[in-house]
PAMARLO-329707 format. One record per residue (C-alpha): residue in three letters; chain; residue number from 1; x, y, z. Coordinates in steps of 0.001 Angstrom, whole numbers, m for minus. Example, Ala and Ser with C-alpha at 12.3 -4.5 7.8 and 13.67 -1.06 7.14 Angstrom:
! PAMARLO-329707
SITE  res  chain    n       xx       yy       zz
SITE  ALA      A    1    12300    m4500     7800
SITE  SER      A    2    13670    m1060     7140
***
This chain:
! PAMARLO-329707
SITE  res  chain    n       xx       yy       zz
SITE  MET      A    1   151652   108731   195704
SITE  ALA      A    2   154383   105783   195011
SITE  ASP      A    3   152523   102679   193334
SITE  GLU      A    4   153363    99358   193913
SITE  PHE      A    5   154361    97357   190569
SITE  THR      A    6   155631    94088   189767
SITE  ARG      A    7   158804    93497   187975
SITE  GLU      A    8   156785    92590   184959
SITE  GLU      A    9   154661    95556   185329
SITE  ARG      A   10   157714    98011   185531
SITE  ALA      A   11   159159    96220   182882
SITE  ALA      A   12   156147    96894   180757
SITE  LEU      A   13   155635   100521   181765
SITE  ALA      A   14   159385   101376   181194
SITE  PRO      A   15   158844   102192   177525
SITE  TYR      A   16   156058   104569   178241
SITE  VAL      A   17   157047   106544   180823
SITE  SER      A   18   160153   108827   181601
SITE  ASN      A   19   160699   107326   185178
SITE  LEU      A   20   159020   104763   187136
SITE  ASP      A   21   158942   106378   190769
SITE  GLY      A   22   159195   110086   190874
SITE  PRO      A   23   155653   112117   191149
SITE  VAL      A   24   156792   114072   187741
SITE  PHE      A   25   156880   112200   184563
SITE  ALA      A   26   156474   112459   180710
SITE  LEU      A   27   154466   109902   178585
SITE  VAL      A   28   156801   108403   175908
SITE  ASN      A   29   156459   106441   172614
SITE  LEU      A   30   152764   106426   172633
SITE  PRO      A   31   150234   107066   170078
SITE  GLU      A   32   148712   110586   170298
SITE  VAL      A   33   145207   109070   170715
SITE  VAL      A   34   146444   107077   173865
SITE  LYS      A   35   148035   109837   175534
SITE  GLY      A   36   145032   111963   175212
SITE  ALA      A   37   142530   109283   176446
SITE  LEU      A   38   145028   108657   179256
SITE  PHE      A   39   144243   111937   180657
SITE  ALA      A   40   140731   112277   179732
SITE  ARG      A   41   140041   109009   182044
SITE  TYR      A   42   142881   110437   184557
SITE  SER      A   43   140290   113376   185667
SITE  ARG      A   44   137486   110754   186783
SITE  SER      A   45   139803   108096   188552
SITE  PRO      A   46   141463   107718   191754
SITE  LYS      A   47   144463   105764   190405
SITE  SER      A   48   147624   107130   189312
SITE  LEU      A   49   148526   107776   185422
SITE  ARG      A   50   151047   104900   185697
SITE  ARG      A   51   148583   102599   187405
SITE  LEU      A   52   145690   103503   184999
SITE  PHE      A   53   147892   102539   182363
SITE  VAL      A   54   148842    99414   183162
SITE  ASP      A   55   145176    98518   184599
SITE  GLU      A   56   143008    99984   181753
SITE  PHE      A   57   145165   100568   178555
SITE  LEU      A   58   147873    97567   178341
SITE  GLY      A   59   145040    95122   179454
SITE  THR      A   60   145031    91398   179109
SITE  GLY      A   61   148268    90455   177145
SITE  GLY      A   62   149318    93785   177036
SITE  LEU      A   63   152041    93387   179529
SITE  GLU      A   64   153868    90775   177334
SITE  ALA      A   65   153350    93009   174059
SITE  ALA      A   66   154671    95928   175959
SITE  ALA      A   67   157712    94039   177252
SITE  GLY      A   68   158138    92841   174079
SITE  ALA      A   69   157148    89508   173675
SITE  GLY      A   70   155017    90335   170514
SITE  GLY      A   71   152770    92967   169125
SITE  THR      A   72   153951    96657   168996
SITE  ARG      A   73   154454    99607   170912
SITE  ASP      A   74   152186   101667   168923
SITE  ALA      A   75   149393    99080   169630
SITE  ALA      A   76   149674    99540   173547
SITE  GLY      A   77   145979   100520   174485
SITE  THR      A   78   145015   102030   171075
SITE  GLN      A   79   141939   100195   170678
SITE  ARG      A   80   140631   101164   174090
SITE  ALA      A   81   141877   104781   173639
SITE  GLU      A   82   139701   104698   170363
SITE  GLN      A   83   136673   103507   172317
SITE  LEU      A   84   137233   106004   175068
SITE  TYR      A   85   137126   108798   172776
SITE  GLU      A   86   134336   107670   170439
SITE  ARG      A   87   132111   107482   173704
SITE  VAL      A   88   133268   110860   175291
SITE  PHE      A   89   132703   112598   172303
SITE  VAL      A   90   129639   111161   170685
SITE  GLU      A   91   127758   110484   174203
SITE  TYR      A   92   128936   113365   176420
SITE  GLY      A   93   130427   115863   174013
SITE  ASP      A   94   133428   116657   175844
SITE  ASP      A   95   135551   118887   173243
SITE  SER      A   96   138053   119507   175830
SITE  VAL      A   97   139177   116099   175356
SITE  ALA      A   98   140792   116726   171555
SITE  GLN      A   99   142926   119450   173466
SITE  LEU      A  100   145147   116226   174978
SITE  GLY      A  101   146692   115005   171703
SITE  GLY      A  102   148540   117274   169038
SITE  VAL      A  103   150302   116637   165846
SITE  HIS      A  104   153427   118175   164099
SITE  LEU      A  105   152112   118884   160595
SITE  ALA      A  106   154218   119642   157389
SITE  CYS      A  107   152262   122014   154791
SITE  GLU      A  108   154392   122511   151669
SITE  GLY      A  109   154014   124492   148387
SITE  ALA      A  110   151176   126741   149899
SITE  SER      A  111   150511   130415   148639
SITE  ASN      A  112   150876   133408   151074
SITE  ILE      A  113   147235   133869   150755
SITE  LEU      A  114   146911   129982   152092
SITE  THR      A  115   149401   130624   154709
SITE  LYS      A  116   147408   133433   156154
SITE  VAL      A  117   144470   131166   156514
SITE  LEU      A  118   146688   128338   158022
SITE  GLU      A  119   148046   130480   160690
SITE  TRP      A  120   144659   131883   161773
SITE  GLY      A  121   144286   129999   164768
SITE  ARG      A  122   145254   131199   168022
SITE  LEU      A  123   146230   127894   169950
SITE  MET      A  124   148786   126775   167435
SITE  ALA      A  125   152227   127129   166619
SITE  TYR      A  126   153715   127555   163433
SITE  LEU      A  127   157034   128376   161595
SITE  GLU      A  128   156745   129404   158297
SITE  GLN      A  129   159611   129809   155577
SITE  SER      A  130   160281   133433   155180
SITE  THR      A  131   160728   135597   151842
SITE  ARG      A  132   163224   137354   154290
SITE  TYR      A  133   165813   134846   154261
SITE  ILE      A  134   165359   132482   151265
SITE  PRO      A  135   165364   133750   147469
SITE  TYR      A  136   162920   132778   144926
SITE  ASP      A  137   165124   132845   141913
SITE  ASP      A  138   164951   129289   141614
SITE  ARG      A  139   162949   127123   139209
SITE  PRO      A  140   162211   123849   140404
SITE  ASP      A  141   160738   121145   137984
SITE  GLY      A  142   161050   124217   135526
SITE  ARG      A  143   158994   126814   136938
SITE  TYR      A  144   158791   129435   139583
SITE  ARG      A  145   157388   128501   142763
SITE  TYR      A  146   153595   130321   142959
SITE  HIS      A  147   150479   128929   142976
SITE  VAL      A  148   148277   128749   140011
SITE  PRO      A  149   144657   128797   141049
SITE  ALA      A  150   142555   125809   139732
SITE  GLU      A  151   139560   128766   139146
SITE  LEU      A  152   141471   130020   136362
SITE  THR      A  153   141236   128645   132777
SITE  GLY      A  154   141749   129449   129222
SITE  ALA      A  155   143092   132637   128095
SITE  LEU      A  156   142878   134199   131728
SITE  ARG      A  157   144902   131362   133190
SITE  GLU      A  158   147753   131942   130405
SITE  ARG      A  159   147759   135538   131214
SITE  TYR      A  160   148266   134979   134848
SITE  VAL      A  161   151174   132454   134371
SITE  ALA      A  162   153031   134850   131996
SITE  THR      A  163   152358   137766   134141
SITE  LEU      A  164   153693   136098   137362
SITE  ASP      A  165   156478   134608   135554
SITE  ARG      A  166   157525   138327   134244
SITE  SER      A  167   157543   139333   137900
SITE  PHE      A  168   159833   136548   139015
SITE  ASP      A  169   162159   136913   136203
SITE  THR      A  170   162502   140709   137096
SITE  TYR      A  171   162948   139544   140846
SITE  ARG      A  172   165887   136955   139430
SITE  ALA      A  173   167537   139440   137587
SITE  TRP      A  174   167809   142451   140312
SITE  LEU      A  175   168804   140060   143072
SITE  PRO      A  176   172302   139845   142363
SITE  LYS      A  177   172420   143799   141169
SITE  LEU      A  178   170880   144603   144658
SITE  ARG      A  179   173503   142747   146095
SITE  ALA      A  180   175893   144595   144148
SITE  PHE      A  181   174324   147747   145009
SITE  TYR      A  182   174621   147049   148820
SITE  GLU      A  183   178270   146152   148458
SITE  ARG      A  184   179085   149296   146947
SITE  LYS      A  185   176988   151291   149359
SITE  PHE      A  186   178195   149509   152367
SITE  PRO      A  187   181490   147950   151846
SITE  ARG      A  188   182776   145438   154354
SITE  ASP      A  189   185252   146649   157346
SITE  PRO      A  190   187956   144240   156953
SITE  ALA      A  191   187198   143417   160585
SITE  GLU      A  192   184020   141937   159891
SITE  SER      A  193   183642   138383   159146
SITE  GLU      A  194   183205   137646   155249
SITE  THR      A  195   180288   135277   156454
SITE  VAL      A  196   178622   137785   158524
SITE  TYR      A  197   178781   140469   155774
SITE  ARG      A  198   177530   138236   153150
SITE  MET      A  199   174337   137326   154995
SITE  THR      A  200   173724   140739   155895
SITE  ILE      A  201   173941   141903   152475
SITE  ARG      A  202   172003   139022   151148
SITE  ALA      A  203   169199   139716   153804
SITE  LYS      A  204   169175   143288   153120
SITE  ALA      A  205   168587   142744   149070
SITE  LEU      A  206   165688   139941   149843
SITE  ASP      A  207   163957   142610   152119
SITE  THR      A  208   164270   145085   149583
SITE  LEU      A  209   163107   142883   146590
SITE  ARG      A  210   160132   140868   148314
SITE  GLY      A  211   157323   143459   147304
SITE  MET      A  212   157828   142464   143669
SITE  LEU      A  213   156814   138811   144744
SITE  PRO      A  214   152976   138120   144134
SITE  ALA      A  215   150956   136784   147063
SITE  ALA      A  216   150554   133709   144798
SITE  THR      A  217   154378   132904   146255
SITE  THR      A  218   154282   129475   147726
SITE  SER      A  219   155886   128769   151163
SITE  ASN      A  220   156141   125836   153612
SITE  VAL      A  221   154163   126020   156772
SITE  GLY      A  222   155235   123819   160011
SITE  ILE      A  223   152350   123422   162135
SITE  TYR      A  224   151803   122245   165966
SITE  GLY      A  225   148570   122052   166794
SITE  THR      A  226   145947   120057   169289
SITE  GLY      A  227   143069   117740   167673
SITE  GLN      A  228   140581   120438   168489
SITE  ALA      A  229   142526   123383   167300
SITE  TYR      A  230   142778   121166   163901
SITE  GLU      A  231   139131   120746   163889
SITE  GLN      A  232   138497   124055   163987
SITE  LEU      A  233   141082   124947   161428
SITE  LEU      A  234   139576   122523   158981
SITE  LEU      A  235   135984   123497   159565
SITE  ARG      A  236   136625   127130   158222
SITE  MET      A  237   139011   125703   155653
SITE  ARG      A  238   136286   123373   154214
SITE  ALA      A  239   134061   126849   153863
SITE  HIS      A  240   136487   129004   152318
SITE  PRO      A  241   135578   130226   148803
SITE  LEU      A  242   139064   129582   147493
SITE  GLN      A  243   139659   125954   145951
SITE  GLU      A  244   143432   126026   146932
SITE  VAL      A  245   142119   126414   150614
SITE  ARG      A  246   139598   123707   150319
SITE  ALA      A  247   141418   121201   148544
SITE  TYR      A  248   144590   121628   151397
SITE  ALA      A  249   142067   121050   153924
SITE  ASP      A  250   141159   117575   152576
SITE  LEU      A  251   144864   116884   152504
SITE  MET      A  252   145194   117911   156090
SITE  LEU      A  253   142539   115835   157234
SITE  ALA      A  254   143672   112741   155482
SITE  GLU      A  255   146914   112996   156722
SITE  LEU      A  256   145778   113970   160356
SITE  ARG      A  257   143348   110832   160374
SITE  LYS      A  258   146860   108515   160242
SITE  VAL      A  259   147493   110057   163409
SITE  ILE      A  260   144690   111007   165575
SITE  PRO      A  261   141382   109698   163677
SITE  ALA      A  262   139522   109808   166673
SITE  PHE      A  263   140175   113172   167353
SITE  LEU      A  264   138595   114488   163825
SITE  LYS      A  265   135417   112174   163323
SITE  ARG      A  266   133366   115235   163256
SITE  VAL      A  267   135176   117322   160429
SITE  ASP      A  268   133232   116108   157502
SITE  GLY      A  269   130222   114235   159083
SITE  PRO      A  270   127090   115990   157399
SITE  GLU      A  271   125201   116482   160816
SITE  ARG      A  272   128209   118027   162685
SITE  GLY      A  273   131080   119167   160665
SITE  GLY      A  274   129186   119596   157357
SITE  VAL      A  275   126404   121734   159248
SITE  TRP      A  276   129269   123905   161003
SITE  SER      A  277   131063   124637   157992
SITE  ALA      A  278   127966   125741   156249
SITE  TYR      A  279   127277   127988   159007
SITE  PHE      A  280   130557   130057   158308
SITE  GLU      A  281   129840   129892   154413
SITE  GLU      A  282   126237   131295   154902
SITE  THR      A  283   127153   134135   157429
SITE  ARG      A  284   130071   135033   155251
SITE  LYS      A  285   127792   135399   151949
SITE  GLU      A  286   124923   136901   154074
SITE  MET      A  287   127603   139628   155407
SITE  ARG      A  288   128982   140320   151776
SITE  GLU      A  289   124974   140948   150856
SITE  VAL      A  290   124472   143257   153676
SITE  ALA      A  291   127792   144970   153555
SITE  GLY      A  292   127131   145576   149220
SITE  ARG      A  293   123826   147080   150331
SITE  LEU      A  294   124532   149279   152815
SITE  LEU      A  295   128181   150184   152280
SITE  ASN      A  296   127567   150607   148471
SITE  ALA      A  297   130813   148656   148004
SITE  ASP      A  298   130980   148865   144303
SITE  SER      A  299   130901   152888   144173
SITE  ALA      A  300   132860   153003   147436
SITE  ALA      A  301   135661   151249   145841
SITE  LYS      A  302   136259   153428   143249
SITE  LYS      A  303   136511   156284   145820
SITE  VAL      A  304   139094   155124   147837
SITE  PRO      A  305   141278   158047   149053
SITE  SER      A  306   145024   158422   147464
SITE  ALA      A  307   147127   156058   149639
SITE  ALA      A  308   149325   159012   150044
SITE  LEU      A  309   146687   160775   151838
SITE  GLU      A  310   146192   158045   154596
SITE  ASP      A  311   148166   157345   157606
SITE  GLU      A  312   149892   154054   157825
SITE  VAL      A  313   148593   153517   161337
SITE  THR      A  314   145701   154849   162890
SITE  LEU      A  315   144914   154858   166721
SITE  THR      A  316   141177   154048   166719
SITE  ASP      A  317   140085   153244   170131
SITE  PHE      A  318   141741   153399   173711
SITE  ASP      A  319   140442   153611   177032
SITE  PRO      A  320   141287   157337   178332
SITE  ASP      A  321   141091   155834   182065
SITE  GLY      A  322   143823   153039   180797
SITE  GLU      A  323   146654   153626   183131
SITE  VAL      A  324   144518   154295   186200
SITE  LYS      A  325   143056   150730   185478
SITE  VAL      A  326   146301   149351   185419
SITE  VAL      A  327   147550   150703   188507
SITE  ALA      A  328   144445   149414   190469
SITE  ALA      A  329   144933   145605   188679
SITE  ALA      A  330   148480   145736   189831
SITE  LEU      A  331   147439   146571   193280
SITE  TYR      A  332   144675   143911   193258
SITE  ALA      A  333   146741   140807   193976
SITE  VAL      A  334   148590   142380   197041
SITE  SER      A  335   145793   143943   198589
SITE  SER      A  336   142515   142589   200230
SITE  ARG      A  337   140316   145375   198555
SITE  PRO      A  338   137690   144926   196094
SITE  ASP      A  339   137928   145932   192555
SITE  ALA      A  340   135939   148803   192182
SITE  GLU      A  341   137291   150187   195435
SITE  LEU      A  342   140868   150158   194116
SITE  LEU      A  343   139667   151917   190959
SITE  ASP      A  344   138783   154727   193191
SITE  VAL      A  345   142114   154714   195083
SITE  ALA      A  346   143767   154524   191662
SITE  ARG      A  347   142111   157410   190464
SITE  ALA      A  348   142707   159981   193698
SITE  MET      A  349   146597   159230   193424
SITE  THR      A  350   148810   161848   192069
SITE  PRO      A  351   150267   161040   188715
SITE  ASP      A  352   153774   160389   190605
SITE  GLU      A  353   152005   157955   193188
SITE  ARG      A  354   150678   155775   190059
SITE  ASN      A  355   153889   156130   188389
SITE  ALA      A  356   155317   154774   191427
SITE  VAL      A  357   152862   151759   191589
SITE  MET      A  358   153720   151106   188087
SITE  ALA      A  359   157581   151290   188193
SITE  ALA      A  360   157054   148767   191252
SITE  TYR      A  361   155214   146565   189024
SITE  VAL      A  362   157098   146390   186189
SITE  GLY      A  363   160581   145764   187975
SITE  LYS      A  364   163883   146327   186406
SITE  ARG      A  365   163781   144540   183391
SITE  LEU      A  366   166728   143229   181740
SITE  ASN      A  367   165848   142303   178399
SITE  ARG      A  368   162201   142427   176403
SITE  ARG      A  369   161464   139003   177487
SITE  HIS      A  370   161128   140497   181302
SITE  ARG      A  371   157198   141405   180912
SITE  PRO      A  372   154812   142561   183514
SITE  GLY      A  373   151813   140382   184940
SITE  ARG      A  374   148232   140582   183908
SITE  ALA      A  375   147586   143921   185380
SITE  PHE      A  376   148619   145405   181740
SITE  GLU      A  377   145691   143277   180420
SITE  ARG      A  378   143326   146191   182134
SITE  THR      A  379   143479   148571   179018
SITE  SER      A  380   143485   147869   175229
SITE  TYR      A  381   144323   149861   171790
SITE  ARG      A  382   142853   149009   168723
SITE  PHE      A  383   145103   150524   165363
SITE  ASP      A  384   143798   150445   161993
SITE  VAL      A  385   147032   149795   159973
SITE  LEU      A  386   147279   150463   156334
SITE  GLY      A  387   150501   148545   155431
SITE  ASP      A  388   152353   146532   152601
SITE  TYR      A  389   151220   142541   152323
SITE  GLY      A  390   154731   141918   153517
SITE  ALA      A  391   154609   143791   156849
SITE  PHE      A  392   151400   142248   157031
SITE  ARG      A  393   152370   138561   156479
SITE  ASP      A  394   154817   139283   159716
SITE  LEU      A  395   152530   140708   162076
SITE  GLN      A  396   149560   138456   161617
SITE  ARG      A  397   151709   136000   163401
SITE  HIS      A  398   150760   137665   166621
SITE  ARG      A  399   147626   135514   167097
SITE  LEU      A  400   147050   136548   170502
SITE  LEU      A  401   145859   139839   169888
SITE  THR      A  402   142490   140326   167733
SITE  LEU      A  403   143212   141038   163950
SITE  GLU      A  404   141428   141109   161237
SITE  TRP      A  405   141946   141923   157276
SITE  GLN      A  406   140519   142832   154536
SITE  ARG      A  407   141290   141102   150956
SITE  LEU      A  408   144075   141927   149089
SITE  THR      A  409   143598   144808   146520
SITE  PRO      A  410   145935   147116   144250
SITE  ARG      A  411   143800   150211   145355
SITE  HIS      A  412   145376   151444   148645
SITE  GLY      A  413   148727   152152   146572
SITE  ARG      A  414   152287   150495   147290
SITE  VAL      A  415   155311   150908   149355
SITE  VAL      A  416   158456   151682   147311
SITE  PRO      A  417   161703   151189   149129
SITE  GLU      A  418   164247   153912   148727
SITE  ALA      A  419   167007   151806   147761
SITE  ILE      A  420   164918   150729   144586
SITE  ALA      A  421   164996   153977   142959
SITE  GLU      A  422   168614   154366   144041
SITE  ALA      A  423   169819   151206   142881
SITE  GLY      A  424   168032   151902   139261
SITE  ALA      A  425   165359   149603   139643
SITE  ALA      A  426   162271   152035   139584
SITE  GLU      A  427   161449   151258   136369
SITE  ASP      A  428   161180   147654   136046
SITE  TRP      A  429   159528   147698   139645
SITE  ASP      A  430   156743   150280   138692
SITE  ARG      A  431   156113   148263   135172
SITE  GLY      A  432   155894   144912   137373
SITE  LEU      A  433   153415   146047   140233
SITE  ALA      A  434   151226   147889   137302
SITE  LYS      A  435   151110   144626   135406
SITE  SER      A  436   150072   142985   138949
SITE  ALA      A  437   147393   145227   139349
SITE  GLU      A  438   145940   144993   135795
SITE  LEU      A  439   146041   141345   135978
SITE  HIS      A  440   143881   141581   139553
SITE  ASP      A  441   141294   143817   137710
SITE  ALA      A  442   141165   141340   135071
SITE  ILE      A  443   140554   138566   137337
SITE  GLU      A  444   138208   140393   139679
SITE  THR      A  445   136119   141595   136467
SITE  ALA      A  446   135770   137790   135567
SITE  GLY      A  447   133817   137605   138481
SITE  LEU      A  448   136697   135807   140793
SITE  PRO      A  449   137803   138690   143250
SITE  GLU      A  450   138844   136174   145907
SITE  VAL      A  451   141136   134599   143439
SITE  ALA      A  452   142274   137881   141988
SITE  SER      A  453   144315   138799   145263
SITE  TYR      A  454   146871   135878   144230
SITE  ALA      A  455   147858   138051   141591
SITE  VAL      A  456   148926   141367   143680
SITE  SER      A  457   152334   142083   144554
SITE  MET      A  458   153182   141880   148298
SITE  ALA      A  459   154620   145541   147888
SITE  TYR      A  460   150790   146782   147745
SITE  ARG      A  461   148974   147744   150639
SITE  VAL      A  462   146430   145901   152522
SITE  ARG      A  463   144277   147398   155375
SITE  PHE      A  464   143942   145327   158678
SITE  TYR      A  465   143403   146234   162275
SITE  MET      A  466   144961   145080   165394
SITE  ASP      A  467   143255   144769   169030
SITE  MET      A  468   145634   144053   171821
SITE  ASN      A  469   146037   144757   175406
SITE  ALA      A  470   149108   146620   176935
SITE  ARG      A  471   150794   143605   177629
SITE  GLU      A  472   150250   142275   174170
SITE  ALA      A  473   151514   145744   172993
SITE  MET      A  474   154378   145706   174949
SITE  HIS      A  475   155739   142161   173520
SITE  LEU      A  476   154563   143278   169628
SITE  ILE      A  477   156382   146621   169800
SITE  GLU      A  478   159464   145429   171496
SITE  LEU      A  479   159774   142448   169246
SITE  ARG      A  480   159109   144197   165973
SITE  THR      A  481   161267   147407   166515
SITE  THR      A  482   164462   145488   167008
SITE  PRO      A  483   167111   146357   164580
SITE  GLN      A  484   167220   143371   162671
SITE  GLY      A  485   163497   143616   162033
SITE  HIS      A  486   162061   144719   158731
SITE  PRO      A  487   162033   148046   157940
SITE  SER      A  488   158124   147930   157013
SITE  TYR      A  489   156840   146489   160207
SITE  ARG      A  490   159509   148558   162431
SITE  ARG      A  491   158031   151582   161009
SITE  ILE      A  492   154441   150433   161796
SITE  CYS      A  493   155299   149159   165331
SITE  GLN      A  494   157399   152385   166064
SITE  THR      A  495   154130   154363   164979
SITE  MET      A  496   152201   152349   167648
SITE  HIS      A  497   154510   152885   170472
SITE  ARG      A  498   154486   156782   169844
SITE  LEU      A  499   150489   156548   169616
SITE  ILE      A  500   150491   155129   172913
SITE  GLY      A  501   152583   157512   174631
SITE  GLU      A  502   150650   160505   173364
SITE  ARG      A  503   147607   158733   175238
SITE  HIS      A  504   149430   156602   178022
SITE  PRO      A  505   152423   158082   178516
SITE  ALA      A  506   153431   155819   181724
SITE  ILE      A  507   152496   152555   179689
SITE  ALA      A  508   154509   153568   176836
SITE  ALA      A  509   157632   154176   179122
SITE  THR      A  510   157489   150990   180502
SITE  MET      A  511   158227   149710   177017
SITE  THR      A  512   161816   150314   177558
SITE  PHE      A  513   162973   148076   174747
SITE  ALA      A  514   160923   149474   172039
SITE  ASP      A  515   163828   150666   169555
SITE  HIS      A  516   163494   154093   167654
SITE  SER      A  517   166740   153860   165760
SITE  ALA      A  518   167468   153930   162312
SITE  VAL      A  519   169318   151030   160936
SITE  GLU      A  520   170598   150301   157478
SITE  LEU      A  521   171846   146878   157733
SITE  GLU      A  522   169138   145170   159906
SITE  ARG      A  523   170668   142016   160081
SITE  LEU      A  524   174166   142797   160853
SITE  ASP      A  525   173505   142514   164778
SITE  ALA      A  526   172091   139529   164548
SITE  GLU      A  527   174450   137719   161871
SITE  ARG      A  528   177074   138668   164408
SITE  ALA      A  529   175412   137116   167185
SITE  ALA      A  530   174642   133923   165171
SITE  GLU      A  531   178611   133841   164344
SITE  ARG      A  532   179352   134295   167953
SITE  ARG      A  533   177042   131171   168762
SITE  ARG      A  534   178711   129094   165811
SITE  SER      A  535   182202   129941   167054
SITE  ALA      A  536   181026   128666   170652
SITE  SER      A  537   179496   125547   169922
SITE  ALA      A  538   182577   124276   167274
***
């Protein structure tokens, strides 16, 4: 595996690889397009990657440039890489090549409607500014942090701004009052750190009040994705009915082309990306038309059952043989028998025998990150959820499962934290949410149903489904029932665990870190742990 390099070649290579001799090394200090093209070329070359880079990407004069005798590091092989991508994409259509380079992209000032679009793709990584930990009581440049849709004009726009300003005014007024309420309800133990206590009370107040904020509230999102993932995201965004989403797609494309231009040549090409985006737009319109005709959507919207009568979580589909199939799948890798035969064997086992297989497969889990293997992907569950929009925002980030949601409206009722009434905020809460609903209806009546969702407060409920295998259910339920979790999504995931236990008790029993405890100060233990880490690193 060792390559023979001259002293000049080693000097040229040194800035671009983490080591010059070992069989494992990283590429550094190179444009994404060069790294991607190198790997693409790698698959069809007998050469080592380092030899390939020297021979085909540094090229004539490249050694001197790379060694610092003129030229720049970013220029090393870039033209060659661009040409390779052009040929692969256009001539061969090898989409997988676009998986070989990625970009970190900051997307700021995005509404909570837009953030859900940005976070749609499975094969991307996201971090989002949280309404749980960041107060929205400031007014940068003299206005609160919310998006004003370009679709709104005239009197309707003025009403929108006035209504949202009042919502933020109420939020701003109640934030210190709610902190004081929680300080009275949960006085600080003298042994407790002042910092831990202050952060815990602050988080509790923000958790309680976030339902007052409208879906138009803006956030900052950090994204890491490959060229292929960005291409798919942008194609969908360019076909979206909201102007904010389409405008953001243009901004993202412009910035991404500064970093990975070769990966995104097809996005706005009329014969490729244009046709693709048109396909998304046409199918969306046709589905709305057929749904309106067959479901009589207008009348159905007026007859939505009272939210109080509907379960928050319903298990709508599961496999009665799920536990048998998981046992058979667990045995598969350690046997030589075919799948169908193992199913028969598992079906013939006694419950105790199946439990023994399950226990051996799951093993002794020391924490929730110790999860069993892919046998747990052999059965799945589909949940219909009617939760507040704030909880949906958090659960929607679990992209490895299948999740789809309906448009946010005020028609499914709202969730009111008990502390709102206890603190004396119920009247302001009800008034603000009622104004939010009235504004939504006015915008919807004006023929802008998608835009109307911006006005809806996050305490209102939205319907969405979550379809997941048992392995993903273990991850979701154990993560989202931890004591530091928000009460809304903790309640949803605790219900999911109970529903799985009613159908598949052996599988539910393996989710040993599902937490059903009642917690009053959700962030207390987490803040204590953070304090210990700060002290240890000081």
